[in-house]
Structures are given as C-alpha cells and as structure tokens.
N, C-alpha and C positions, 0 to 999 in steps of 0.2 A: 380427488389427490392432485394437486398442480406440481410439478417437479418432481415429482415424487415426494411431497412435505406432507405433513400433518394439515387437512382441511384450516385448522386454528390458526396454527402456523401462516397458511402461504396467504390466507385471510390476511392478518396481519400485516404481514410483507405487501400485498397489494394494496392495503389502504394507506402505508406510507408513502408520505409526499415528499418530495424532492424537489430543489430548483437551485440549477447548477448556475449560480450566475456568475457569467464572463463566459461563458459554454460555447466556443462558436465555430459548433458542430451540430447536427442532427441526428441524433439517437437511434439505435433501432429495437422495437421492442423487448427484446431479448437484454439488449444493455440497460436498459430502464429499470427491469425487473432485476437484474443483476445487482443495480446501485440502490433499489431500493432492498434487496438482500443485504448490502453488505452494511447500509444506514441502519438495520434491524438488528443483526447478530452482533457487530461492533469487530470480530475476531472473526474473520474467514478465511478459505483457502479457494483462491479463486483460479479453477481450471477447465481451459479451451485448447483448442486448435490452435494452429497458428494464424496469423493474419484474422480473424473472428472479434480484436476489438478489447482484449482483456486492458491493454495499456490505457485507450479510451474510456472506459470504464473508470479506470483509479483515477484520472484527471478528474472527470467528472464528479464525481464521487469528493473529491480534493476541492472542487467550486462549488460543491452542497455545503462544505462545512465554511466556519469562519476564515477561511483561507488569509486573509487579510491579516489577521492576528495571530494564526499559527505558522509557526515550522511545523517541517514533513522533513523523516529521514528515510531517503528510497535506497535502499543494499540492492545489490544488482550485481554480473558481470563489469569488469572492463571495457570490454566491447561493447555492450550497451547503452554505456551513459549518453553518448553523441545520441542515439537514437532517441532517447529516453527526453531531452532537450529537443531535439526536431521536432519532437511531438506534441509536448507542451507549449513549445515559441507557437503556433499556428493555431492551437483550439484552446489557448488559454495562458498566453501569455504575461497576464497580472503573477500568473502564481510562481514562476523562475525567481520571484526575490527570496518566496518561503519555500524553495524546497536546495536540500543538501542533500547530493548524488556521492554515495560512497559504496567504493567497490569491493569485492571480494576480498582483493588482497588487504583491506585496510581492518577485515576482523580478526585479525591475528592478535588486534589489541584488545587490550579488555576493556569496557563500557564506562569504567574508572577513569581509564588513560586516554577516553576522547575528550574527557571534560577538561583534562591537564593539556591535550591536543586544543582545543580550544581557548583556553588563557595563554597558552604559547602564541595561538595567532594561525598555527595551523591549518585548521579548522573554521571554513567560516560562519557556521552558527554553533550556538549551544545544543545540548541536548534537546532535541524537538518532546512538544510533552501532549502530543495529542495522535500521532499517526505513524506506524512505524510500517514499511511496506517494504514487501522482501519480493521481488522479479526472480523469473526463474529460479522459485524455493528447490525442487527436485535436483538442483544444478549443487549448488550452496549444499544443501545435505548431503550428497555425497561428497564432495571436494573438504565441505568442514564438519564433521559431524558433530564434535565436540560444540561447537555454534549452537548448535538443536540445547543448550541446556542454556544458555543465554536467551533464547529467544521465548522458550517456557519460561525464565524467569522473568522476563521483560511481559509477558503476558498477564502473568502470575500477577505481578505488581501493577502494571498498568493499570486490572482491571477496577482499582480504587482511584486511580489517580484519573479514568477517564480513557486511557490512552486505547487507541483502534489499534489491529495489529491484522495488518490483510497479506497476505502467501499469496503469488500468482505465479504457476505453472503450465508447462503443457502438458505434463504428464503427472497428475495427480492420483493415479491409483497406487496402493503401496504410498504413500508419501509421509501421513502423517498418522 
C-alpha cells in the first residue's frame, strides 16, 4: 500500500507519465507523485502544509496539459493573486497568458454572469474549459458555503466535458 491507496490504484498512478513542458524548476519526488495523482484522478483535493509546494505542483500540472491552447481559471483569496503571479512567472512564464485569476469576491456572481462580464470586456478570458483550480478551498467553503453547490455542479457537468477540478488547502480534514 502506497500513500494509503489500494495497490492497483497506486500502481496506475505510479505508471502515469507526465512531461511538464516549460517548467523551470526541479520537483521533489512527492511533488511528482502528486502531479501524477492529479493527472490520473482529474478531480482532487490537494492538501498539505504551507511551504511544501502545492502551488508549484499545480503549475507543473498545467505544464503537463496542453496549456498553449487551454484557458484555466484560478479562484483564490484576493491576497494570493499577487503570490500566484509571482510563482507562475519564474517557473512557467508561458502559462501567464492562459490563466485567469478570480478572487473570492467575484464569486458573488453566478457563472452565467461571468460569461456576460466577458462579453462586456470586464474579464479577459471566456469561461475556461479544462481546469478549475480553487486555492485555499477551506477558506472559500467557510466564507461562501453556497458556492459549494456551484463547485459540485461544475464537477458534475464538467466530468462529461473533460473539466478537471483541483482544490488546494492547508487544512483538508473535514472539508469535503
């Protein structure tokens, strides 16, 4: 049993290949495992202590998918937008054109309204169609509990459309 997973699943994940094209840093073994897990499972809760590299794992994951043609939505506290931009820029600068950062404050709008905002030019990218990343998910759940319905809906609908959902938090216990 590896990382508490059934042997078959652990073997499938271990055999998962990944090529983080354009990633400008070296990953630790546990980070590589985490990326393989994300690639294999598609919808995950990435939980770990602060400073162990959750953000770089997500950046590496984005480098593994066809980032040049896909748009990605990153939902996070307003205070982390600058941090994310500062981490993406040195590790994978080519991703900056594919990322839309949305603060929790913008979550008060409905997803359909996001499309209207795009058409009005108030947001730069249309709704992403591949990966939705929610950083500090525990904080989001506490501040905006009704948004959980939207996340669950996006995961259900997105499954058939190939949407990947990544939830990241420092406090995974009891969140999902």
